[in-house]
MIBAFI-411718 format. One record per residue (C-alpha): residue number from 0; residue in three letters; x, z, y. Coordinates in nm, 2 decimals, decimal comma. Example, Ala and Ser with C-alpha at 12.3 -4.5 7.8 and 13.67 -1.06 7.14 Angstrom:
# residues 2
[pt 0; "ALA"; [1,23; 0,78; -0,45]]
[pt 1; "SER"; [1,37; 0,71; -0,11]]
# end
This chain:
# residues 354
[pt 0; "MET"; [0,86; -9,17; -1,09]]
[pt 1; "VAL"; [0,65; -9,01; -1,37]]
[pt 2; "ALA"; [0,96; -8,82; -1,49]]
[pt 3; "ILE"; [1,02; -8,68; -1,14]]
[pt 4; "ASN"; [0,66; -8,56; -1,11]]
[pt 5; "ARG"; [0,68; -8,40; -1,45]]
[pt 6; "ARG"; [1,00; -8,21; -1,34]]
[pt 7; "LEU"; [0,83; -8,08; -1,03]]
[pt 8; "GLN"; [0,53; -7,96; -1,22]]
[pt 9; "GLN"; [0,76; -7,78; -1,47]]
[pt 10; "ARG"; [0,94; -7,61; -1,18]]
[pt 11; "ALA"; [0,61; -7,51; -1,02]]
[pt 12; "GLN"; [0,49; -7,36; -1,34]]
[pt 13; "GLN"; [0,82; -7,18; -1,39]]
[pt 14; "GLY"; [0,80; -7,04; -1,03]]
[pt 15; "PHE"; [0,44; -6,92; -1,09]]
[pt 16; "ILE"; [0,54; -6,75; -1,42]]
[pt 17; "LEU"; [0,84; -6,58; -1,24]]
[pt 18; "ALA"; [0,62; -6,46; -0,96]]
[pt 19; "ALA"; [0,35; -6,34; -1,20]]
[pt 20; "THR"; [0,62; -6,16; -1,40]]
[pt 21; "LEU"; [0,76; -5,99; -1,09]]
[pt 22; "TRP"; [0,41; -5,89; -0,98]]
[pt 23; "THR"; [0,34; -5,75; -1,32]]
[pt 24; "LEU"; [0,66; -5,55; -1,32]]
[pt 25; "ALA"; [0,59; -5,42; -0,97]]
[pt 26; "ILE"; [0,25; -5,31; -1,07]]
[pt 27; "MET"; [0,39; -5,14; -1,38]]
[pt 28; "PHE"; [0,65; -4,96; -1,17]]
[pt 29; "ILE"; [0,38; -4,84; -0,93]]
[pt 30; "VAL"; [0,16; -4,72; -1,22]]
[pt 31; "VAL"; [0,45; -4,55; -1,38]]
[pt 32; "GLY"; [0,54; -4,38; -1,05]]
[pt 33; "ILE"; [0,19; -4,27; -0,99]]
[pt 34; "PHE"; [0,17; -4,13; -1,35]]
[pt 35; "HIS"; [0,50; -3,96; -1,30]]
[pt 36; "THR"; [0,39; -3,80; -0,98]]
[pt 37; "TYR"; [0,06; -3,69; -1,14]]
[pt 38; "VAL"; [0,24; -3,54; -1,44]]
[pt 39; "GLN"; [0,48; -3,36; -1,21]]
[pt 40; "GLN"; [0,19; -3,22; -1,00]]
[pt 41; "LYS"; [0,02; -3,10; -1,32]]
[pt 42; "LEU"; [0,34; -2,94; -1,44]]
[pt 43; "GLN"; [0,39; -2,77; -1,11]]
[pt 44; "VAL"; [0,03; -2,64; -1,11]]
[pt 45; "GLY"; [0,07; -2,52; -1,47]]
[pt 46; "MET"; [0,40; -2,34; -1,39]]
[pt 47; "GLN"; [0,25; -2,18; -1,08]]
[pt 48; "ALA"; [-0,06; -2,07; -1,28]]
[pt 49; "LYS"; [0,18; -1,92; -1,54]]
[pt 50; "ALA"; [0,38; -1,74; -1,27]]
[pt 51; "ASN"; [0,06; -1,61; -1,12]]
[pt 52; "LEU"; [-0,07; -1,48; -1,45]]
[pt 53; "GLN"; [0,27; -1,32; -1,52]]
[pt 54; "GLN"; [0,26; -1,14; -1,18]]
[pt 55; "ARG"; [-0,10; -1,02; -1,25]]
[pt 56; "LEU"; [0,01; -0,89; -1,59]]
[pt 57; "ASP"; [0,32; -0,72; -1,44]]
[pt 58; "ARG"; [0,11; -0,56; -1,17]]
[pt 59; "HIS"; [-0,15; -0,44; -1,42]]
[pt 60; "SER"; [0,11; -0,30; -1,65]]
[pt 61; "THR"; [0,28; -0,12; -1,36]]
[pt 62; "GLU"; [-0,06; 0,02; -1,25]]
[pt 63; "GLN"; [-0,15; 0,15; -1,60]]
[pt 64; "THR"; [0,20; 0,30; -1,66]]
[pt 65; "LEU"; [0,18; 0,48; -1,33]]
[pt 66; "LEU"; [-0,16; 0,62; -1,39]]
[pt 67; "TYR"; [-0,06; 0,75; -1,73]]
[pt 68; "LEU"; [0,27; 0,90; -1,62]]
[pt 69; "LEU"; [0,12; 1,05; -1,30]]
[pt 70; "ALA"; [-0,15; 1,22; -1,51]]
[pt 71; "SER"; [0,09; 1,35; -1,77]]
[pt 72; "SER"; [0,41; 1,44; -1,58]]
[pt 73; "ARG"; [0,51; 1,75; -1,39]]
[pt 74; "MET"; [0,53; 1,78; -1,01]]
[pt 75; "THR"; [0,81; 1,95; -0,81]]
[pt 76; "ARG"; [0,82; 2,00; -0,44]]
[pt 77; "SER"; [1,03; 1,68; -0,43]]
[pt 78; "GLY"; [0,77; 1,46; -0,61]]
[pt 79; "MET"; [0,69; 1,36; -0,97]]
[pt 80; "THR"; [0,96; 1,42; -1,23]]
[pt 81; "PHE"; [0,97; 1,24; -1,56]]
[pt 82; "ALA"; [1,26; 1,45; -1,70]]
[pt 83; "GLN"; [1,20; 1,58; -2,05]]
[pt 84; "GLN"; [1,24; 1,96; -2,03]]
[pt 85; "GLN"; [1,15; 2,26; -2,23]]
[pt 86; "ASP"; [0,89; 2,49; -2,08]]
[pt 87; "GLU"; [1,15; 2,77; -2,02]]
[pt 88; "ALA"; [1,34; 2,53; -1,79]]
[pt 89; "PHE"; [1,06; 2,53; -1,53]]
[pt 90; "ILE"; [0,87; 2,85; -1,61]]
[pt 91; "SER"; [1,02; 3,17; -1,48]]
[pt 92; "ASP"; [1,04; 3,49; -1,68]]
[pt 93; "GLU"; [0,74; 3,62; -1,47]]
[pt 94; "GLY"; [0,54; 3,31; -1,58]]
[pt 95; "PHE"; [0,55; 3,13; -1,24]]
[pt 96; "LEU"; [0,61; 2,76; -1,20]]
[pt 97; "ILE"; [0,96; 2,67; -1,08]]
[pt 98; "THR"; [0,91; 2,40; -0,82]]
[pt 99; "ASP"; [1,28; 2,32; -0,75]]
[pt 100; "ALA"; [1,38; 1,95; -0,75]]
[pt 101; "VAL"; [1,51; 1,81; -1,08]]
[pt 102; "GLY"; [1,68; 1,50; -0,92]]
[pt 103; "ASP"; [1,49; 1,21; -1,09]]
[pt 104; "GLU"; [1,17; 1,25; -0,88]]
[pt 105; "LEU"; [0,95; 0,96; -0,78]]
[pt 106; "THR"; [0,88; 1,07; -0,42]]
[pt 107; "LEU"; [0,52; 1,08; -0,30]]
[pt 108; "ASP"; [0,58; 0,97; 0,06]]
[pt 109; "SER"; [0,51; 0,59; 0,05]]
[pt 110; "ALA"; [0,87; 0,50; -0,03]]
[pt 111; "VAL"; [0,88; 0,15; -0,19]]
[pt 112; "TYR"; [0,97; 0,12; -0,56]]
[pt 113; "GLN"; [1,01; -0,17; -0,79]]
[pt 114; "GLY"; [0,78; -0,18; -1,09]]
[pt 115; "ILE"; [0,77; -0,43; -1,37]]
[pt 116; "GLY"; [0,88; -0,78; -1,29]]
[pt 117; "GLU"; [0,82; -0,86; -0,92]]
[pt 118; "THR"; [0,57; -0,58; -0,87]]
[pt 119; "ARG"; [0,63; -0,34; -0,58]]
[pt 120; "PHE"; [0,45; -0,01; -0,55]]
[pt 121; "THR"; [0,42; 0,31; -0,34]]
[pt 122; "VAL"; [0,27; 0,65; -0,43]]
[pt 123; "GLN"; [0,15; 0,88; -0,15]]
[pt 124; "ASP"; [0,04; 1,24; -0,17]]
[pt 125; "LEU"; [-0,27; 1,24; 0,05]]
[pt 126; "SER"; [-0,19; 1,59; 0,18]]
[pt 127; "GLY"; [0,11; 1,43; 0,36]]
[pt 128; "LEU"; [-0,13; 1,23; 0,58]]
[pt 129; "LEU"; [-0,37; 1,29; 0,87]]
[pt 130; "ALA"; [-0,71; 1,39; 0,75]]
[pt 131; "ILE"; [-1,01; 1,22; 0,92]]
[pt 132; "ASN"; [-1,30; 1,39; 0,73]]
[pt 133; "VAL"; [-1,25; 1,72; 0,91]]
[pt 134; "PRO"; [-1,48; 1,89; 1,16]]
[pt 135; "ASN"; [-1,21; 1,91; 1,43]]
[pt 136; "PRO"; [-0,94; 1,64; 1,38]]
[pt 137; "LEU"; [-0,68; 1,78; 1,62]]
[pt 138; "ASP"; [-0,40; 1,59; 1,45]]
[pt 139; "LEU"; [-0,59; 1,26; 1,48]]
[pt 140; "ALA"; [-0,66; 1,34; 1,85]]
[pt 141; "ALA"; [-0,29; 1,39; 1,91]]
[pt 142; "ILE"; [-0,21; 1,05; 1,76]]
[pt 143; "ILE"; [-0,47; 0,89; 1,99]]
[pt 144; "ASP"; [-0,32; 1,06; 2,29]]
[pt 145; "LYS"; [0,02; 0,93; 2,20]]
[pt 146; "TYR"; [-0,09; 0,57; 2,22]]
[pt 147; "ASP"; [-0,38; 0,60; 2,47]]
[pt 148; "PRO"; [-0,34; 0,88; 2,72]]
[pt 149; "SER"; [-0,70; 0,85; 2,85]]
[pt 150; "PRO"; [-0,89; 1,17; 2,76]]
[pt 151; "VAL"; [-1,21; 0,97; 2,79]]
[pt 152; "VAL"; [-1,11; 0,73; 2,52]]
[pt 153; "ARG"; [-0,99; 1,01; 2,29]]
[pt 154; "THR"; [-1,31; 1,22; 2,34]]
[pt 155; "GLN"; [-1,53; 0,92; 2,28]]
[pt 156; "LEU"; [-1,35; 0,82; 1,96]]
[pt 157; "ILE"; [-1,34; 1,17; 1,81]]
[pt 158; "SER"; [-1,71; 1,23; 1,91]]
[pt 159; "ARG"; [-1,83; 0,91; 1,75]]
[pt 160; "LEU"; [-1,63; 0,98; 1,43]]
[pt 161; "GLN"; [-1,78; 1,33; 1,41]]
[pt 162; "ASP"; [-2,14; 1,19; 1,47]]
[pt 163; "TYR"; [-2,08; 0,93; 1,20]]
[pt 164; "ILE"; [-1,98; 1,19; 0,93]]
[pt 165; "ASP"; [-2,20; 1,49; 1,02]]
[pt 166; "ALA"; [-2,53; 1,53; 0,82]]
[pt 167; "ASN"; [-2,76; 1,54; 1,13]]
[pt 168; "GLU"; [-2,87; 1,28; 1,38]]
[pt 169; "LEU"; [-2,79; 1,48; 1,69]]
[pt 170; "VAL"; [-2,58; 1,29; 1,94]]
[pt 171; "SER"; [-2,28; 1,48; 2,07]]
[pt 172; "LEU"; [-2,15; 1,42; 2,42]]
[pt 173; "SER"; [-1,98; 1,08; 2,43]]
[pt 174; "GLY"; [-2,08; 1,02; 2,07]]
[pt 175; "ALA"; [-2,32; 0,77; 1,90]]
[pt 176; "GLU"; [-2,59; 0,79; 1,64]]
[pt 177; "ARG"; [-2,84; 0,56; 1,47]]
[pt 178; "GLU"; [-3,02; 0,44; 1,78]]
[pt 179; "ASP"; [-2,69; 0,35; 1,94]]
[pt 180; "TYR"; [-2,57; 0,15; 1,64]]
[pt 181; "ALA"; [-2,91; -0,03; 1,61]]
[pt 182; "ARG"; [-2,90; -0,12; 1,98]]
[pt 183; "GLN"; [-2,57; -0,29; 1,93]]
[pt 184; "LYS"; [-2,68; -0,44; 1,59]]
[pt 185; "LEU"; [-2,41; -0,26; 1,40]]
[pt 186; "PRO"; [-2,44; -0,11; 1,04]]
[pt 187; "LEU"; [-2,60; 0,23; 1,07]]
[pt 188; "PRO"; [-2,39; 0,54; 1,03]]
[pt 189; "THR"; [-2,40; 0,70; 0,68]]
[pt 190; "ASN"; [-2,41; 1,06; 0,82]]
[pt 191; "ASP"; [-2,17; 1,14; 0,54]]
[pt 192; "TYR"; [-1,80; 1,17; 0,48]]
[pt 193; "LEU"; [-1,60; 0,84; 0,50]]
[pt 194; "ARG"; [-1,54; 0,71; 0,15]]
[pt 195; "SER"; [-1,21; 0,53; 0,23]]
[pt 196; "GLU"; [-0,99; 0,48; 0,54]]
[pt 197; "THR"; [-1,13; 0,12; 0,58]]
[pt 198; "GLU"; [-1,47; 0,27; 0,66]]
[pt 199; "LEU"; [-1,32; 0,39; 0,99]]
[pt 200; "TYR"; [-1,38; 0,03; 1,11]]
[pt 201; "ARG"; [-1,76; 0,09; 1,08]]
[pt 202; "VAL"; [-1,74; 0,38; 1,33]]
[pt 203; "MET"; [-1,85; 0,25; 1,67]]
[pt 204; "GLY"; [-1,54; 0,18; 1,89]]
[pt 205; "TRP"; [-1,28; 0,25; 1,62]]
[pt 206; "GLY"; [-1,23; -0,11; 1,50]]
[pt 207; "ASP"; [-1,17; -0,24; 1,85]]
[pt 208; "TRP"; [-0,93; 0,05; 1,93]]
[pt 209; "LEU"; [-0,73; 0,01; 1,61]]
[pt 210; "ASP"; [-0,70; -0,37; 1,66]]
[pt 211; "ALA"; [-0,58; -0,30; 2,02]]
[pt 212; "HIS"; [-0,32; -0,06; 1,89]]
[pt 213; "PRO"; [-0,15; -0,23; 1,58]]
[pt 214; "GLU"; [0,13; 0,02; 1,61]]
[pt 215; "VAL"; [-0,11; 0,29; 1,47]]
[pt 216; "ASP"; [-0,05; 0,23; 1,10]]
[pt 217; "TRP"; [-0,38; 0,37; 0,99]]
[pt 218; "GLN"; [-0,35; 0,24; 0,63]]
[pt 219; "THR"; [-0,03; 0,45; 0,59]]
[pt 220; "TRP"; [-0,10; 0,75; 0,81]]
[pt 221; "LEU"; [-0,47; 0,84; 0,75]]
[pt 222; "SER"; [-0,66; 0,98; 0,45]]
[pt 223; "VAL"; [-1,02; 1,08; 0,39]]
[pt 224; "ARG"; [-0,93; 1,43; 0,28]]
[pt 225; "LYS"; [-1,16; 1,71; 0,40]]
[pt 226; "ASP"; [-0,89; 1,97; 0,50]]
[pt 227; "SER"; [-0,62; 1,94; 0,76]]
[pt 228; "VAL"; [-0,33; 2,12; 0,58]]
[pt 229; "MET"; [-0,04; 1,88; 0,57]]
[pt 230; "ASN"; [0,26; 1,85; 0,33]]
[pt 231; "LEU"; [0,59; 1,81; 0,53]]
[pt 232; "ASN"; [0,77; 1,71; 0,20]]
[pt 233; "THR"; [0,55; 1,41; 0,14]]
[pt 234; "MET"; [0,48; 1,29; 0,50]]
[pt 235; "PRO"; [0,58; 0,92; 0,53]]
[pt 236; "LYS"; [0,89; 0,85; 0,75]]
[pt 237; "THR"; [0,69; 0,66; 1,01]]
[pt 238; "LEU"; [0,43; 0,94; 1,04]]
[pt 239; "LEU"; [0,72; 1,20; 1,08]]
[pt 240; "MET"; [0,84; 1,00; 1,37]]
[pt 241; "ASN"; [0,50; 0,97; 1,54]]
[pt 242; "TYR"; [0,34; 1,30; 1,44]]
[pt 243; "LEU"; [0,65; 1,52; 1,51]]
[pt 244; "GLY"; [0,80; 1,30; 1,77]]
[pt 245; "LEU"; [1,13; 1,25; 1,58]]
[pt 246; "SER"; [1,38; 0,97; 1,63]]
[pt 247; "GLU"; [1,43; 0,72; 1,34]]
[pt 248; "GLU"; [1,78; 0,86; 1,27]]
[pt 249; "LEU"; [1,65; 1,21; 1,25]]
[pt 250; "SER"; [1,36; 1,10; 1,03]]
[pt 251; "ASP"; [1,60; 0,93; 0,79]]
[pt 252; "GLN"; [1,81; 1,24; 0,77]]
[pt 253; "LEU"; [1,50; 1,45; 0,71]]
[pt 254; "VAL"; [1,38; 1,22; 0,43]]
[pt 255; "LEU"; [1,72; 1,24; 0,25]]
[pt 256; "GLU"; [1,74; 1,62; 0,30]]
[pt 257; "ARG"; [1,40; 1,69; 0,15]]
[pt 258; "LYS"; [1,45; 1,46; -0,15]]
[pt 259; "ALA"; [1,77; 1,65; -0,26]]
[pt 260; "ASN"; [1,65; 1,99; -0,14]]
[pt 261; "PRO"; [1,28; 1,99; -0,05]]
[pt 262; "PHE"; [1,15; 2,24; 0,21]]
[pt 263; "ARG"; [0,99; 2,56; 0,10]]
[pt 264; "THR"; [0,83; 2,71; 0,41]]
[pt 265; "VAL"; [0,78; 2,63; 0,78]]
[pt 266; "GLU"; [1,06; 2,87; 0,87]]
[pt 267; "ASP"; [1,29; 2,68; 0,62]]
[pt 268; "PHE"; [1,18; 2,35; 0,78]]
[pt 269; "VAL"; [1,25; 2,46; 1,13]]
[pt 270; "VAL"; [1,59; 2,63; 1,05]]
[pt 271; "ARG"; [1,72; 2,34; 0,85]]
[pt 272; "THR"; [1,61; 2,07; 1,09]]
[pt 273; "SER"; [1,69; 2,26; 1,41]]
[pt 274; "LEU"; [1,36; 2,15; 1,55]]
[pt 275; "PRO"; [1,22; 2,38; 1,83]]
[pt 276; "MET"; [0,87; 2,37; 1,70]]
[pt 277; "ASN"; [0,59; 2,63; 1,68]]
[pt 278; "LEU"; [0,43; 2,54; 1,35]]
[pt 279; "GLY"; [0,18; 2,77; 1,18]]
[pt 280; "GLU"; [0,24; 2,87; 0,82]]
[pt 281; "ASP"; [-0,13; 2,81; 0,73]]
[pt 282; "LYS"; [-0,12; 2,46; 0,87]]
[pt 283; "TYR"; [0,15; 2,32; 0,63]]
[pt 284; "ARG"; [0,22; 2,31; 0,26]]
[pt 285; "PHE"; [0,53; 2,20; 0,06]]
[pt 286; "PHE"; [0,39; 2,13; -0,29]]
[pt 287; "PRO"; [0,21; 1,80; -0,36]]
[pt 288; "SER"; [-0,17; 1,80; -0,40]]
[pt 289; "SER"; [-0,36; 1,64; -0,69]]
[pt 290; "GLU"; [-0,49; 1,36; -0,46]]
[pt 291; "LEU"; [-0,28; 1,05; -0,46]]
[pt 292; "ARG"; [-0,29; 0,69; -0,33]]
[pt 293; "ILE"; [-0,12; 0,41; -0,51]]
[pt 294; "SER"; [-0,05; 0,07; -0,35]]
[pt 295; "LEU"; [0,07; -0,23; -0,56]]
[pt 296; "TRP"; [0,17; -0,58; -0,46]]
[pt 297; "ASN"; [0,39; -0,87; -0,56]]
[pt 298; "LYS"; [0,73; -0,94; -0,40]]
[pt 299; "GLY"; [0,67; -1,16; -0,09]]
[pt 300; "GLY"; [0,36; -0,98; 0,02]]
[pt 301; "GLY"; [0,01; -1,11; -0,01]]
[pt 302; "GLN"; [-0,28; -0,91; -0,14]]
[pt 303; "ALA"; [-0,20; -0,54; -0,21]]
[pt 304; "GLN"; [-0,42; -0,33; -0,44]]
[pt 305; "VAL"; [-0,49; 0,02; -0,31]]
[pt 306; "ILE"; [-0,61; 0,29; -0,55]]
[pt 307; "SER"; [-0,70; 0,64; -0,45]]
[pt 308; "LEU"; [-0,73; 0,89; -0,73]]
[pt 309; "GLN"; [-0,76; 1,26; -0,81]]
[pt 310; "LEU"; [-0,56; 1,40; -1,10]]
[pt 311; "THR"; [-0,79; 1,60; -1,33]]
[pt 312; "PRO"; [-0,58; 1,70; -1,63]]
[pt 313; "ASN"; [-0,85; 1,92; -1,77]]
[pt 314; "GLY"; [-1,14; 1,70; -1,65]]
[pt 315; "LEU"; [-1,44; 1,62; -1,86]]
[pt 316; "TYR"; [-1,42; 1,25; -1,80]]
[pt 317; "GLY"; [-1,04; 1,19; -1,83]]
[pt 318; "PRO"; [-0,71; 1,30; -1,68]]
[pt 319; "TRP"; [-0,78; 1,12; -1,35]]
[pt 320; "LEU"; [-1,07; 1,00; -1,14]]
[pt 321; "VAL"; [-1,05; 0,69; -0,92]]
[pt 322; "ASN"; [-1,22; 0,77; -0,58]]
[pt 323; "TYR"; [-1,20; 0,42; -0,44]]
[pt 324; "GLU"; [-1,01; 0,09; -0,48]]
[pt 325; "TYR"; [-0,98; -0,21; -0,25]]
[pt 326; "SER"; [-0,74; -0,50; -0,16]]
[pt 327; "VAL"; [-0,56; -0,54; 0,17]]
[pt 328; "GLN"; [-0,33; -0,80; 0,32]]
[pt 329; "ARG"; [0,04; -0,71; 0,32]]
[pt 330; "GLY"; [0,31; -0,90; 0,52]]
[pt 331; "ASN"; [0,61; -1,08; 0,37]]
[pt 332; "ASP"; [0,87; -0,83; 0,24]]
[pt 333; "ASN"; [1,12; -1,07; 0,07]]
[pt 334; "ASN"; [1,39; -0,96; 0,31]]
[pt 335; "GLU"; [1,32; -0,59; 0,30]]
[pt 336; "PRO"; [1,54; -0,38; 0,08]]
[pt 337; "LEU"; [1,37; -0,14; -0,16]]
[pt 338; "ALA"; [1,38; 0,21; -0,01]]
[pt 339; "ILE"; [1,47; 0,38; -0,34]]
[pt 340; "ARG"; [1,58; 0,24; -0,67]]
[pt 341; "GLN"; [1,69; 0,54; -0,88]]
[pt 342; "THR"; [1,37; 0,62; -1,06]]
[pt 343; "THR"; [1,39; 0,59; -1,43]]
[pt 344; "LEU"; [1,02; 0,52; -1,45]]
[pt 345; "PHE"; [1,06; 0,16; -1,56]]
[pt 346; "GLY"; [1,41; 0,18; -1,71]]
[pt 347; "HIS"; [1,60; -0,15; -1,72]]
[pt 348; "THR"; [1,34; -0,34; -1,51]]
[pt 349; "LEU"; [1,44; -0,14; -1,21]]
[pt 350; "GLY"; [1,60; -0,38; -0,96]]
[pt 351; "ASP"; [1,56; -0,67; -1,20]]
[pt 352; "ASP"; [1,43; -0,97; -1,01]]
[pt 353; "ARG"; [1,36; -1,18; -1,31]]
# end
């Protein structure tokens, strides 16, 4: 009997030891799993941080390269050329600048290029856009009419914009001044020129109207220039369609045509495009201005950096002046092909999705 009890006790002890061992192993597996998950998460965070840092470095390098080359390179009617040429190749015997296209130009019409790494960028000549800091913005009024045929709305928007930027506090018909803004608890008008296109949202009524008409691509079409002369060689494709009333197919043809053989005069533009337009010679230009706007972002969209600058090659404070800089949200563009890839600006990195 004693021997039987002893065997039972031994079996119970062995069962307890086995259960304890199994529980210990289970706890160890759980701990190892948690630690493995923790390490994987930390590695993923570290790899993402490294990728983000690399993207920031690539974008900054692209920006600095662009600024330097834009300030030190030559313009043609087709855009910015980086070709190494002797002076006699682009200076006529009479001493005039030859503005014919070279063939390697980076176009200044918001075409999308690839920079370093996964950076995307556009460069826009501001003279190719609609000016909003002008006394009588007829071009802007025409765009408003296109999307909102109500003359009351157009008159109100234009009047309020003019009251916002003029130096006096006189209220124009359908306009708004400080008392009107204070009554609606809005930031008071500056009675000065808009500093950037985003400030248009501070003008009474404009924010609501732009939000109600997302098809008006104000970030691409508008500029805070103070003269209304426009460059038909650098006007973005979407603005060509909406400003001149062209089809997408014709706009594509026009963009290709002006890259290879940029337009010289209004007559040249009308003859070669067969457009029955009555365009004034004093209204349009065909050589880029010194005012440019750069947009940079990473592949996939997200925050885009917008920089407006004035090229000042003989300036006292440097070869360029930054007028303003801000960030704006940009949609996902992973599935969008790059518009143009043949620039030699970044050499072998062009088209390289490393």
